[in-house]
N, C-alpha and C positions, 0 to 999 in steps of 0.2 A: 553673210548674215550672222547675227549673234544668236547664241543658244539661249533659250529661256533659263532663268535661274532654277537650280535644282532645289527641290524640297529636302528637308532633313531625312525623311524616310528613304528617298532615292539615294541620298549620299551614303546612308548606312548599308543599303543593298550593294552599292558599288564597292564599298570597303570589303564586304563579305566576298564578293566576286573576285576582288583583287587577291584575296588570300587563296582563292581557288580551291580545288579539291584537296590540296595538301594541307589546307587549314583544318580540315577535319581530324587529321592525325595529331594536331597540337591541342585539341580539346580534351577536357577532362572526360573520363569514361561515363561519368554521371550526367554529363551535359549532352551526350550524343543523341542524335535523332536518326530516324530511318534515312533521311537524305544524306546525313554524314556517312552512314554505312555505305550508301551508293557511291559517294565521293571516294571513300577509301578503296572500294572494289575497283573503281576506275583507275586509281593510282597504281594499285597492285597489278591490275591487268596490263596496264601500259608497261610496267617494269618487266613482267613475265614475257610479253611479246618481244621486248628488246633482247631478252636472253636467247631467243630462238626457239626452234621446234625440237629440242632434245626430248626424248621420251621421259626422262626423269622430270623435266620441267612440266611436261603435260600431266604427269601423275601428281606432281605438287600442285598444279593449277586446280585439279579437281578437289583436292583436300582444302585448299584455300577457299574455294567457292563454298564448300560445305561449312567451313568455319564462319565465313561472312554471312551465310544464311542464318546460322545459329545466332550470330551477333545481332542481325536484323530483328530476329524474333525476340530476343531478350530486350533490345532497345524499345521495340514496339510495346511489349508487355510492361516494361518499366515505365514508359510514358503514360500508358493507360492507368497503371496503378497510381502513379503520381497524380494524375488528373482526378481519379476517384478520391484520393486522399485530400486534394485541394478542395473538392466539392464538399466532402464531409467536414473538413475544417471550417469552411465558410458557413455550412449549415449549423454547426455547433456554435460558432461565434454569434450567429443570429439568435439562436436559442438562448444563449447566455445573456445576450443583451436584452432579450425579451423578459427573461427571469429577473434581471436587475431592475428593469423598468417596473415590473410588477411589484418587486420587493420595495422599491423606493416609493411607489404609490401607496403600498399598504402601510409602511411605517415612515412617517415623515422625518424621524430622527436619523434615518439612514442605517447603514450596516454597522454593527458593533465590532465585527472582526471575528477571527477564529478564537475559540475558547471563551467567548463571552456570551452572555444571555441576558435578556431583559426579564425582570421579575415584576409581576403585578402585585403591589403591596396590599391590595384589597382581597387578593385570593387567599382563602383560608388554608388551602392545600399547597401553598408555595414552599419551597425549600428554605429552611431557616438556619441550617448548619452545613458546613462543608463535609465532605466524605471523611476527611482525616479527623475532624472533631467527633463525628459519629463513631469512628473506629475507636478513638480514645475512650469515649464514654462506654462503649460496649466492653472494652477490656477492663475498665475499672469496675463495671457492674459484675463481670464474671469473677474478678478477684474478691470483691466484697461478698458475693454469693458463696464462694468457697469458705471464706472466713465465717460467715453466718452458719453454714452447715457444721463447721468444726465447733463453734460455740454452742450450737444446739445439742450436738452429741455430748459435749462436756457437761452441759446442764443436765442432760438426761442421766449421765453417770452420777452426778452429785445427788440428784433426786432419788436414784435407786440405792444410794449409799455405797456404791462401788469405789468412789473417791471420797476421802475424808474432806471435811469442810475447809481445812487449812492445808496449804501446799507444804509438802515436806522439803528437806534439804536437796532432794533430787532435782527440783526445779521443773522446767517445762518438759524435759524428756521423760521424766517420771509420769507426768500426766498423760503423755501420748501412749506410754506403755500401758497405763491403767485403762485408757480408753479402748485400746485394742483388747485387753483382757475382758473389759466389761462387755464389749460387743460379742466376744466369744462366749461369755457366760450367758448373755441373753439368748444367743443361738441355742446353747445347750438347753436352757429352760423351755424354749419353743419346741425343740425336738422331744423333750420329755412330755410336754403337754400333748403333742400330736400322738405320741405312743400311747399315752393313757386313754386318749379318745378312741383309739383303735381297740 
C-alpha cells in the first residue's frame, strides 16, 4: 500500500526528529526551549551511563542535573519574558496605528514630520519670529539700552555744568572720567543734603 502524501508541517516535524536530541546542542542559546533542555539532559545522561558507575561520575551527575535544572528555569523565564515583550510590542503597534489613524482623520494634510508645525495665519497669537531672531533682537535692545543710559548720564553732566559744552583734546576718555567725577560730586551733594536735614 502507498503511504498518503505528507503535509509540509509533518515533514518539518520529521526533520526536527531526524536531528534528534543532539540537535538541541547545535541551537543558539537564545533559541532554546524547555524541550531542548530535556533533550540535552537525555544526551548527557546517556553519555554518563556509558562511563559507568564510578563514584566520581555519580557526583558529577548530580552537579550536571542541577545545572540543567537551572538552565531549564532560565529558558522558561526567558521565553515568558519574550512572550510578554511580544504582546507589549503588538499592543504598542496597535496603539500607534490607532493614533496615526486619528491624526490622519484630524488633519487631512497628513503628518508634517519632526521639527515641523502648522501655523494658523488667522491666529493673532501665532509665532511670528524664530527663537534666534528673538535672541538677536533682545541682544540689540540691551546694547541700545546701555548706550541710552550712558547718553542720559552724559546729558545730566552737561546740564549740571560738570562737563563743558565743548569736548576738550582728551576725547572720549576725558568724558568718561568727568562722568565718574560728576557722579561722585552728585553723591557728595546728596550726602551733604541728608546731613543738613538731620
